[in-house]
Structures are given as C-alpha cells and as structure tokens.
VOMAR-638993 format. One record per residue: residue number from 1; residue in three letters; x, y, z of N, C-alpha, C in turn. Coordinates in nm, 2 decimals, padded with zeros to 4 digits. Each point is the difference from the previous one (the first is absolute). Layout:
BEGIN
[site NUM, ALA, [X, Y, Z], [X, Y, Z], [X, Y, Z]]
...
***
This chain:
BEGIN
[site 1, MET, [02.39, 00.88, -02.79], [-00.11, 00.03, -00.09], [-00.05, -00.13, -00.07]]
[site 2, LEU, [-00.13, -00.01, 00.00], [-00.06, -00.11, -00.07], [-00.01, 00.03, -00.15]]
[site 3, THR, [00.02, -00.10, -00.08], [-00.02, 00.01, -00.14], [-00.09, -00.11, -00.05]]
[site 4, ARG, [-00.05, 00.01, -00.12], [-00.09, -00.10, -00.05], [00.07, -00.14, -00.01]]
[site 5, SER, [00.13, 00.00, 00.00], [00.07, -00.13, -00.01], [00.01, -00.06, 00.14]]
[site 6, SER, [-00.06, 00.06, 00.10], [00.01, -00.05, 00.14], [-00.07, -00.14, 00.00]]
[site 7, THR, [00.04, -00.08, 00.10], [-00.06, -00.13, 00.01], [-00.13, 00.00, 00.08]]
[site 8, PHE, [-00.04, 00.11, 00.04], [-00.12, 00.01, 00.08], [-00.13, -00.04, -00.08]]
[site 9, GLY, [00.00, 00.02, -00.12], [-00.11, -00.04, -00.08], [-00.10, 00.11, -00.03]]
[site 10, PRO, [-00.10, -00.03, -00.08], [-00.10, 00.11, -00.05], [-00.09, 00.05, 00.11]]
[site 11, ASP, [-00.03, -00.09, 00.10], [-00.09, 00.05, 00.11], [00.06, 00.12, 00.07]]
[site 12, LEU, [00.13, 00.00, 00.03], [00.06, 00.11, 00.06], [-00.01, 00.13, -00.08]]
[site 13, TRP, [00.01, -00.01, -00.13], [-00.01, 00.11, -00.09], [-00.14, 00.06, 00.00]]
[site 14, ALA, [-00.10, -00.07, 00.02], [-00.13, 00.05, 00.01], [-00.01, 00.11, 00.10]]
[site 15, ALA, [00.06, -00.01, 00.11], [00.00, 00.10, 00.11], [00.06, 00.13, -00.05]]
[site 16, TYR, [00.10, -00.01, -00.08], [00.07, 00.13, -00.05], [-00.08, 00.06, -00.12]]
[site 17, GLU, [-00.06, -00.08, -00.08], [-00.08, 00.05, -00.11], [-00.13, 00.06, 00.04]]
[site 18, ASP, [-00.07, -00.06, 00.09], [-00.13, 00.05, 00.04], [-00.03, -00.05, 00.14]]
[site 19, PRO, [00.04, 00.09, 00.10], [-00.01, -00.04, 00.14], [-00.15, -00.04, 00.04]]
[site 20, ASN, [-00.10, 00.05, -00.07], [-00.13, -00.03, 00.04], [-00.04, -00.14, -00.05]]
[site 21, GLU, [00.07, -00.06, -00.09], [-00.03, -00.13, -00.05], [00.11, -00.11, 00.05]]
[site 22, ALA, [00.08, 00.04, 00.09], [00.12, -00.08, 00.04], [-00.04, -00.13, 00.07]]
[site 23, PHE, [-00.10, 00.00, 00.08], [-00.03, -00.12, 00.08], [-00.14, -00.05, -00.04]]
[site 24, ASP, [00.00, -00.12, -00.05], [-00.13, -00.07, -00.04], [-00.02, -00.12, 00.09]]
[site 25, PRO, [-00.09, 00.01, 00.10], [-00.01, -00.10, 00.10], [-00.04, -00.14, -00.06]]
[site 26, ASP, [-00.07, 00.01, -00.12], [-00.03, -00.13, -00.06], [00.12, -00.08, -00.05]]
[site 27, ARG, [00.11, 00.07, -00.03], [00.12, -00.07, -00.04], [00.09, -00.03, 00.11]]
[site 28, ALA, [-00.02, 00.05, 00.12], [00.09, -00.02, 00.11], [-00.01, -00.14, 00.06]]
[site 29, VAL, [00.11, -00.05, 00.05], [00.00, -00.12, 00.09], [-00.05, 00.04, 00.13]]
[site 30, ARG, [-00.11, -00.06, 00.05], [-00.06, 00.04, 00.13], [00.05, -00.10, 00.10]]
[site 31, TYR, [00.04, 00.05, 00.12], [00.06, -00.08, 00.10], [-00.04, 00.05, 00.14]]
[site 32, ALA, [00.03, -00.08, 00.10], [-00.01, 00.04, 00.14], [00.11, -00.07, 00.08]]
[site 33, VAL, [00.06, 00.07, 00.09], [00.10, -00.05, 00.08], [-00.02, 00.04, 00.15]]
[site 34, VAL, [00.06, -00.08, 00.09], [-00.02, 00.03, 00.14], [00.13, 00.01, 00.07]]
[site 35, LEU, [00.02, 00.11, 00.07], [00.12, 00.01, 00.09], [-00.04, -00.05, 00.13]]
[site 36, ILE, [00.06, -00.12, 00.04], [-00.04, -00.06, 00.13], [00.09, 00.04, 00.11]]
[site 37, LYS, [-00.05, 00.04, 00.11], [00.08, 00.04, 00.11], [-00.05, -00.06, 00.13]]
[site 38, ALA, [00.10, -00.05, 00.08], [-00.03, -00.06, 00.13], [-00.04, 00.11, 00.09]]
[site 39, ALA, [-00.06, -00.04, 00.11], [-00.05, 00.09, 00.10], [00.11, 00.09, 00.06]]
[site 40, GLY, [-00.04, 00.12, 00.05], [00.09, 00.09, 00.07], [00.12, 00.03, -00.08]]
[site 41, GLU, [00.12, -00.01, 00.05], [00.12, 00.03, -00.07], [00.05, -00.12, -00.08]]
[site 42, GLY, [-00.08, -00.10, -00.02], [00.03, -00.12, -00.07], [00.04, 00.03, -00.15]]
[site 43, PRO, [00.07, -00.09, -00.06], [00.05, 00.02, -00.14], [-00.11, -00.01, -00.11]]
[site 44, PHE, [00.04, 00.04, -00.12], [-00.08, -00.02, -00.12], [00.03, -00.15, -00.04]]
[site 45, LEU, [-00.10, -00.06, -00.06], [00.02, -00.13, -00.06], [00.00, 00.03, -00.15]]
[site 46, LEU, [00.11, -00.02, -00.07], [00.01, 00.02, -00.14], [00.03, -00.13, -00.07]]
[site 47, GLN, [-00.01, 00.00, -00.13], [00.02, -00.12, -00.09], [00.13, 00.02, -00.07]]
[site 48, GLU, [00.09, -00.09, 00.02], [00.12, 00.00, -00.09], [-00.04, -00.08, -00.12]]
[site 49, ARG, [00.00, 00.06, -00.12], [-00.05, -00.06, -00.12], [00.10, -00.11, -00.04]]
[site 50, PRO, [-00.06, -00.11, -00.06], [00.09, -00.11, -00.04], [00.10, 00.05, -00.10]]
[site 51, ARG, [00.12, -00.06, -00.01], [00.11, 00.04, -00.09], [-00.01, -00.06, -00.14]]
[site 52, SER, [-00.10, -00.07, -00.04], [00.00, -00.06, -00.13], [-00.02, 00.10, -00.11]]
[site 53, ASP, [00.04, -00.03, -00.12], [00.00, 00.10, -00.11], [-00.14, 00.04, -00.04]]
[site 54, ASP, [-00.10, -00.08, 00.02], [-00.14, 00.03, -00.04], [-00.07, 00.09, 00.10]]
[site 55, VAL, [00.06, 00.04, 00.11], [-00.07, 00.08, 00.10], [00.04, 00.14, -00.01]]
[site 56, GLU, [-00.10, 00.09, 00.00], [00.02, 00.14, 00.00], [00.05, 00.04, 00.14]]
[site 57, TYR, [00.10, 00.09, 00.00], [00.06, 00.05, 00.12], [00.07, -00.11, 00.08]]
[site 58, ARG, [00.06, -00.09, -00.07], [00.07, -00.11, 00.07], [00.10, 00.04, 00.10]]
[site 59, GLY, [-00.01, -00.06, 00.12], [00.10, 00.02, 00.10], [-00.02, 00.13, 00.08]]
[site 60, ARG, [-00.11, 00.08, -00.04], [-00.02, 00.13, 00.07], [-00.11, -00.02, 00.10]]
[site 61, PHE, [-00.01, 00.09, 00.10], [-00.10, 00.00, 00.10], [-00.12, 00.07, -00.05]]
[site 62, SER, [-00.12, -00.06, 00.02], [-00.12, 00.06, -00.04], [-00.11, -00.03, 00.10]]
[site 63, MET, [-00.12, 00.03, -00.03], [-00.11, -00.03, 00.09], [-00.08, -00.11, -00.06]]
[site 64, PHE, [-00.08, -00.06, 00.08], [-00.09, -00.11, -00.05], [-00.12, 00.06, -00.07]]
[site 65, GLY, [-00.03, -00.06, -00.11], [-00.11, 00.05, -00.08], [00.01, -00.04, -00.15]]
[site 66, GLY, [-00.08, 00.05, -00.08], [00.01, -00.04, -00.14], [-00.11, 00.07, -00.08]]
[site 67, ARG, [-00.02, -00.05, -00.12], [-00.09, 00.05, -00.10], [-00.15, -00.03, 00.04]]
[site 68, ARG, [-00.08, 00.10, -00.03], [-00.15, -00.02, 00.02], [-00.05, -00.09, -00.11]]
[site 69, GLU, [-00.10, -00.08, 00.04], [-00.06, -00.09, -00.10], [-00.14, 00.06, -00.04]]
[site 70, GLY, [-00.03, 00.01, -00.12], [-00.13, 00.05, -00.05], [-00.05, 00.12, 00.07]]
[site 71, GLU, [-00.12, 00.00, 00.06], [-00.06, 00.11, 00.06], [00.03, 00.00, 00.15]]
[site 72, GLU, [00.10, -00.08, 00.05], [00.03, -00.01, 00.14], [00.04, 00.14, 00.06]]
[site 73, SER, [-00.05, 00.02, 00.12], [00.03, 00.13, 00.06], [00.15, 00.00, 00.05]]
[site 74, ALA, [00.05, 00.12, 00.03], [00.14, 00.01, 00.04], [00.01, -00.08, 00.14]]
[site 75, GLU, [-00.09, 00.02, 00.09], [00.00, -00.07, 00.13], [00.00, -00.15, -00.02]]
[site 76, GLY, [-00.09, -00.04, -00.09], [-00.02, -00.14, -00.03], [00.13, -00.06, -00.05]]
[site 77, CYS, [00.07, 00.07, -00.09], [00.12, -00.05, -00.06], [00.11, -00.01, 00.11]]
[site 78, ALA, [00.01, 00.11, 00.08], [00.10, 00.00, 00.11], [-00.02, -00.12, 00.10]]
[site 79, ILE, [-00.12, -00.02, 00.03], [-00.03, -00.11, 00.10], [00.03, -00.14, -00.07]]
[site 80, ARG, [-00.04, -00.02, -00.12], [00.02, -00.12, -00.07], [00.15, -00.03, -00.02]]
[site 81, GLU, [00.08, 00.10, -00.05], [00.14, -00.01, -00.02], [00.08, -00.03, 00.13]]
[site 82, VAL, [-00.03, 00.07, 00.10], [00.06, -00.03, 00.13], [-00.02, -00.14, 00.05]]
[site 83, LEU, [-00.13, -00.04, -00.01], [-00.03, -00.14, 00.04], [00.07, -00.10, -00.09]]
[site 84, GLU, [00.01, 00.02, -00.13], [00.07, -00.10, -00.09], [00.15, 00.00, 00.03]]
[site 85, GLU, [00.06, 00.11, 00.03], [00.14, 00.01, 00.01], [00.05, -00.03, 00.14]]
[site 86, THR, [-00.08, 00.02, 00.10], [00.05, -00.01, 00.14], [-00.09, -00.09, 00.09]]
[site 87, GLY, [-00.13, -00.02, -00.04], [-00.09, -00.08, 00.08], [-00.07, 00.09, 00.11]]
[site 88, LEU, [00.04, 00.13, 00.00], [-00.06, 00.10, 00.09], [-00.14, 00.04, -00.04]]
[site 89, GLU, [-00.10, -00.02, 00.08], [-00.14, 00.03, -00.03], [-00.03, 00.14, 00.05]]
[site 90, LEU, [-00.01, 00.10, -00.09], [-00.04, 00.13, 00.03], [-00.14, 00.03, -00.04]]
[site 91, LYS, [-00.06, 00.10, 00.06], [-00.13, 00.05, -00.03], [00.02, 00.15, -00.05]]
[site 92, ALA, [-00.10, 00.05, -00.07], [00.00, 00.14, -00.05], [00.03, 00.09, 00.12]]
[site 93, ALA, [-00.06, -00.02, 00.11], [00.02, 00.08, 00.12], [00.14, 00.00, 00.05]]
[site 94, ASP, [00.08, -00.09, -00.04], [00.14, -00.01, 00.04], [00.09, 00.09, -00.08]]
[site 95, LEU, [-00.05, 00.05, -00.11], [00.08, 00.08, -00.10], [-00.02, 00.15, 00.01]]
[site 96, THR, [00.10, 00.07, 00.00], [00.00, 00.15, -00.01], [00.06, 00.04, -00.13]]
[site 97, LEU, [-00.07, 00.08, -00.08], [00.05, 00.04, -00.13], [00.12, 00.10, 00.03]]
[site 98, LEU, [00.12, -00.03, -00.04], [00.11, 00.09, 00.01], [00.00, 00.10, -00.12]]
[site 99, ALA, [-00.02, -00.06, -00.12], [00.01, 00.08, -00.12], [-00.07, -00.07, -00.12]]
[site 100, ARG, [-00.03, 00.08, -00.10], [-00.04, -00.05, -00.13], [00.10, 00.06, -00.10]]
[site 101, VAL, [00.06, -00.08, -00.07], [00.11, 00.04, -00.09], [-00.02, -00.04, -00.14]]
[site 102, GLU, [00.00, 00.10, -00.09], [-00.01, -00.03, -00.14], [00.14, 00.05, -00.06]]
[site 103, SER, [00.07, -00.10, -00.06], [00.13, 00.03, -00.05], [00.04, -00.09, -00.11]]
[site 104, GLN, [00.13, 00.02, -00.04], [00.06, -00.09, -00.09], [00.11, -00.07, 00.08]]
[site 105, ASN, [00.00, -00.14, 00.00], [00.09, -00.07, 00.09], [00.14, -00.01, -00.07]]
[site 106, GLU, [00.09, -00.07, 00.07], [00.14, -00.01, -00.05], [00.00, -00.07, -00.14]]
[site 107, SER, [-00.10, -00.08, -00.03], [00.00, -00.08, -00.12], [-00.07, 00.08, -00.12]]
[site 108, GLY, [-00.05, 00.12, 00.04], [-00.06, 00.08, -00.11], [-00.15, -00.01, -00.01]]
[site 109, ARG, [-00.06, -00.09, 00.09], [-00.14, -00.02, -00.01], [-00.08, 00.11, 00.08]]
[site 110, LEU, [-00.11, 00.04, -00.05], [-00.09, 00.09, 00.07], [-00.06, -00.09, 00.11]]
[site 111, THR, [-00.01, 00.06, 00.13], [-00.05, -00.08, 00.11], [-00.10, 00.09, 00.08]]
[site 112, SER, [-00.09, -00.06, 00.06], [-00.10, 00.06, 00.09], [-00.01, -00.08, 00.13]]
[site 113, GLY, [00.06, 00.04, 00.11], [00.01, -00.08, 00.11], [-00.06, 00.06, 00.13]]
[site 114, HIS, [-00.05, -00.08, 00.09], [-00.04, 00.03, 00.13], [00.10, -00.05, 00.10]]
[site 115, LEU, [00.06, 00.08, 00.09], [00.09, -00.04, 00.10], [-00.06, 00.00, 00.13]]
[site 116, PHE, [-00.02, -00.11, 00.06], [-00.06, -00.01, 00.13], [00.10, -00.03, 00.11]]
[site 117, LEU, [-00.05, 00.03, 00.12], [00.08, -00.04, 00.13], [-00.09, -00.09, 00.08]]
[site 118, ALA, [00.07, -00.11, 00.05], [-00.06, -00.09, 00.10], [00.09, 00.00, 00.11]]
[site 119, GLU, [-00.04, 00.06, 00.11], [00.09, 00.02, 00.12], [-00.06, -00.06, 00.13]]
[site 120, GLY, [00.08, 00.00, 00.10], [-00.05, -00.05, 00.13], [-00.01, -00.15, 00.01]]
[site 121, LEU, [00.07, -00.06, -00.09], [00.00, -00.15, -00.01], [00.10, -00.06, 00.10]]
[site 122, SER, [-00.03, -00.11, 00.05], [00.09, -00.07, 00.10], [00.13, -00.04, -00.08]]
[site 123, PHE, [00.12, 00.03, 00.06], [00.12, -00.03, -00.06], [00.02, -00.16, 00.00]]
[site 124, ASP, [-00.05, -00.06, 00.11], [00.01, -00.15, 00.00], [-00.08, -00.06, -00.11]]
[site 125, ALA, [-00.12, 00.05, -00.02], [-00.09, -00.05, -00.11], [00.06, 00.03, -00.14]]
[site 126, LEU, [00.07, 00.11, -00.01], [00.06, 00.03, -00.13], [00.12, -00.09, -00.03]]
[site 127, LYS, [00.08, -00.03, 00.11], [00.11, -00.10, -00.01], [-00.04, -00.13, -00.04]]
[site 128, ALA, [-00.13, -00.04, 00.03], [-00.05, -00.14, -00.02], [-00.06, -00.01, -00.14]]
[site 129, LEU, [-00.01, 00.10, -00.08], [-00.06, 00.00, -00.13], [00.09, -00.09, -00.10]]
[site 130, ASP, [-00.07, -00.06, -00.09], [00.06, -00.09, -00.10], [00.00, 00.08, -00.13]]
[site 131, ILE, [00.11, 00.07, -00.03], [00.02, 00.08, -00.12], [00.02, -00.08, -00.12]]
[site 132, SER, [-00.10, 00.01, -00.10], [00.01, -00.09, -00.11], [00.07, 00.06, -00.12]]
[site 133, ASP, [00.01, 00.13, -00.01], [00.06, 00.07, -00.11], [00.12, 00.08, 00.05]]
[site 134, GLY, [00.12, -00.04, -00.03], [00.12, 00.07, 00.04], [00.02, -00.04, 00.15]]
[site 135, LYS, [00.06, 00.09, 00.07], [00.04, -00.02, 00.14], [-00.05, 00.12, 00.08]]
[site 136, GLY, [-00.05, -00.03, 00.12], [-00.04, 00.10, 00.09], [00.12, 00.06, 00.07]]
[site 137, VAL, [00.01, 00.13, 00.01], [00.11, 00.07, 00.06], [-00.05, 00.10, 00.10]]
[site 138, PHE, [00.04, 00.00, 00.13], [-00.04, 00.10, 00.09], [00.10, 00.11, 00.00]]
[site 139, MET, [-00.05, 00.12, -00.01], [00.09, 00.12, -00.01], [-00.05, 00.11, 00.10]]
[site 140, LYS, [00.09, 00.03, 00.10], [-00.04, 00.10, 00.09], [00.01, 00.14, -00.07]]
[site 141, ARG, [-00.07, 00.10, 00.06], [00.00, 00.13, -00.07], [00.14, 00.06, -00.01]]
[site 142, ASN, [00.08, -00.02, 00.10], [00.14, 00.05, 00.00], [00.09, -00.07, -00.10]]
[site 143, GLU, [-00.04, -00.11, -00.05], [00.07, -00.08, -00.10], [-00.03, 00.04, -00.15]]
[site 144, VAL, [-00.11, 00.07, -00.01], [-00.05, 00.04, -00.14], [00.10, 00.08, -00.08]]
[site 145, PRO, [00.07, 00.10, 00.06], [00.09, 00.08, -00.08], [00.12, -00.09, -00.05]]
[site 146, ARG, [00.04, -00.09, 00.08], [00.11, -00.09, -00.05], [-00.04, -00.09, -00.11]]
[site 147, GLN, [-00.12, -00.04, -00.01], [-00.06, -00.09, -00.11], [-00.07, 00.08, -00.11]]
[site 148, TRP, [00.01, 00.13, 00.00], [-00.08, 00.08, -00.09], [00.02, -00.04, -00.15]]
[site 149, GLY, [00.12, -00.03, -00.03], [00.03, -00.04, -00.14], [-00.06, -00.13, -00.05]]
[site 150, ARG, [-00.03, -00.08, 00.10], [-00.06, -00.13, -00.04], [-00.16, 00.00, 00.00]]
[site 151, LEU, [-00.05, 00.11, 00.05], [-00.15, 00.02, 00.00], [-00.05, 00.04, -00.14]]
[site 152, THR, [-00.12, -00.05, -00.03], [-00.06, 00.04, -00.13], [-00.05, 00.14, 00.02]]
[site 153, SER, [-00.02, 00.07, -00.11], [-00.05, 00.14, 00.01], [-00.13, 00.02, 00.07]]
[site 154, ILE, [-00.09, -00.10, -00.01], [-00.13, 00.01, 00.07], [00.02, -00.03, 00.15]]
[site 155, ALA, [00.09, -00.08, 00.03], [00.03, -00.03, 00.14], [00.06, 00.13, 00.06]]
[site 156, HIS, [00.09, 00.07, -00.07], [00.05, 00.13, 00.04], [-00.12, 00.10, 00.04]]
[site 157, PHE, [-00.09, 00.01, -00.10], [-00.11, 00.09, 00.02], [-00.09, -00.04, 00.12]]
[site 158, ALA, [-00.03, -00.13, 00.01], [-00.09, -00.05, 00.11], [00.07, 00.03, 00.13]]
[site 159, ILE, [00.13, -00.03, 00.02], [00.06, 00.03, 00.13], [00.01, 00.15, 00.03]]
[site 160, ALA, [00.02, 00.08, -00.10], [00.00, 00.14, 00.02], [-00.14, 00.05, 00.04]]
[site 161, ALA, [-00.10, -00.05, -00.07], [-00.14, 00.03, 00.04], [-00.03, -00.05, 00.14]]
[site 162, TYR, [00.05, -00.11, 00.04], [-00.02, -00.05, 00.14], [00.06, 00.09, 00.10]]
[site 163, GLU, [00.13, 00.04, -00.03], [00.07, 00.09, 00.09], [-00.08, 00.14, 00.01]]
[site 164, GLU, [-00.05, 00.05, -00.10], [-00.08, 00.12, 00.00], [-00.13, -00.02, 00.08]]
[site 165, LEU, [-00.07, -00.11, -00.02], [-00.12, -00.04, 00.08], [00.04, -00.01, 00.15]]
[site 166, ASP, [00.11, -00.06, 00.03], [00.04, -00.01, 00.14], [00.03, 00.13, 00.06]]
[site 167, ARG, [00.06, 00.09, -00.08], [00.03, 00.14, 00.05], [-00.13, 00.07, 00.03]]
[site 168, VAL, [-00.09, -00.01, -00.09], [-00.13, 00.07, 00.02], [-00.08, -00.05, 00.12]]
[site 169, ARG, [00.01, -00.13, 00.02], [-00.07, -00.06, 00.12], [00.06, 00.05, 00.12]]
[site 170, LEU, [00.14, 00.02, 00.01], [00.06, 00.05, 00.12], [-00.03, 00.14, 00.02]]
[site 171, GLU, [-00.02, 00.08, -00.10], [-00.04, 00.14, 00.01], [-00.14, 00.02, 00.04]]
[site 172, ARG, [-00.09, -00.08, -00.06], [-00.14, 00.02, 00.02], [-00.07, -00.13, 00.04]]
[site 173, PRO, [00.03, -00.06, 00.11], [-00.07, -00.13, 00.03], [-00.14, 00.02, 00.03]]
[site 174, THR, [-00.08, -00.09, -00.05], [-00.15, 00.00, 00.03], [-00.04, -00.14, 00.05]]
[site 175, PRO, [-00.04, 00.00, 00.13], [-00.03, -00.13, 00.06], [-00.12, -00.08, -00.07]]
[site 176, ALA, [-00.09, 00.07, -00.06], [-00.12, -00.06, -00.06], [00.04, -00.07, -00.14]]
[site 177, SER, [00.09, 00.06, -00.07], [00.03, -00.06, -00.13], [00.14, 00.03, -00.04]]
[site 178, PRO, [00.07, -00.09, -00.07], [00.14, 00.02, -00.04], [00.00, 00.10, -00.11]]
[site 179, ALA, [00.11, 00.07, -00.01], [00.02, 00.10, -00.11], [00.00, -00.08, -00.13]]
[site 180, ARG, [-00.04, 00.06, -00.11], [00.00, -00.06, -00.13], [00.09, 00.09, -00.09]]
[site 181, ALA, [00.08, -00.05, -00.08], [00.09, 00.07, -00.09], [-00.07, 00.03, -00.13]]
[site 182, SER, [-00.11, 00.07, 00.00], [-00.07, 00.03, -00.12], [00.07, 00.10, -00.09]]
[site 183, PHE, [00.09, 00.07, 00.07], [00.08, 00.10, -00.08], [00.10, -00.06, -00.09]]
[site 184, PHE, [00.02, -00.14, 00.01], [00.09, -00.07, -00.09], [-00.07, -00.05, -00.12]]
[site 185, LYS, [-00.12, 00.05, -00.04], [-00.07, -00.05, -00.11], [00.05, 00.08, -00.12]]
[site 186, PHE, [00.08, -00.06, -00.09], [00.06, 00.07, -00.11], [-00.07, -00.04, -00.14]]
[site 187, ALA, [-00.12, -00.04, 00.01], [-00.07, -00.05, -00.13], [-00.05, 00.12, -00.08]]
[site 188, ARG, [00.01, -00.01, -00.13], [-00.06, 00.10, -00.09], [-00.14, -00.04, -00.02]]
[site 189, ARG, [-00.09, 00.09, -00.01], [-00.14, -00.04, -00.03], [-00.05, 00.08, -00.12]]
***
C-alpha cells in the first residue's frame, strides 16, 4: 500500500487524487528512443549504460535515444540521438512507431516518450558502429529472458511491443506495407 510518506513524490499522488489531472504533458520529460534490430533473425543492438554515478540506469541495457530539444519532433530526436550515440544515419522512413508511452519513470519523473523500431539493418554495419555513449551490446531474442533484470523498463516495453508486432505480421502479412503496431498507443488525450 502506498502512503503519503512514500518516496515516489507528489506527482504520483496527483494520479490518486484526481485521475483527470494526473498527467500534464507540459511538465513531462519528452524523449524518443530506438530499438535497433539487425535484419532477419539478427539480434537487437542495445546500449549498456555507463557505470558512473552520474548516469541514470547505470550498467543497465537500454535503447539509444534521449530527450527532445525545444520543438523537435519525436522522429527528429530519435534520428539525432542515434546519430550522436552510434554514428548510424537513419531517416524518418527507417522508423516504425512501436508505442507512445506517458508514465512516471523509476526516478519519479513524469515522462512522455516515443518508442521506435529501426529494423532490417546489416549486422556487419551495426558491428562497425562507433558507440560513443556506453557500450553497444548485441542481444538475440532468445537471450532477452536471461537479461530481463538488466533491461530498463522502457526496453522491456519496447521489446514486448516488437514481439507483438512480429506476431501480428506473421498472422496477417501484407506485401504492400508492413504492419504497424498502432494498438500500442497508450497516450491520454
């Protein structure tokens, strides 16, 4: 049971006091992240966060991405952050929206994020990337359960959304256009 002495802070209590006022997008940290996946049955490329004390989620596996700047679009942020952190040049057409998530993160901050997928990339090209923030880690889909405890909550969600997207594609393949996981949009309007 949560009490007012909880360490979660006043933003969490707003949801219990008035659910209609719980999420204020103007106060939220806006971000975009990209789940990068090699072609075919290739692995995910994840970021092992640096282990220094000033880094959020230190030593955990996350996706490449970060905070949006000013009026930057979610796609623009994802493209910029991936380029800065990996050197990989993506275009908006390379991104599939997996989910839009509004939540309170592990640190207690309200967040509003876009989770994208960039897939079909050459494994050799991904291996050659120069990761500037943390360390690049390749993780096969069958390795994810063993590493689940080291993944950030957003990485959990993105991988689960990817698995659902993949399942839907297998059930309803359409040669003209790939399936989109629009049913994973959990934003309040």
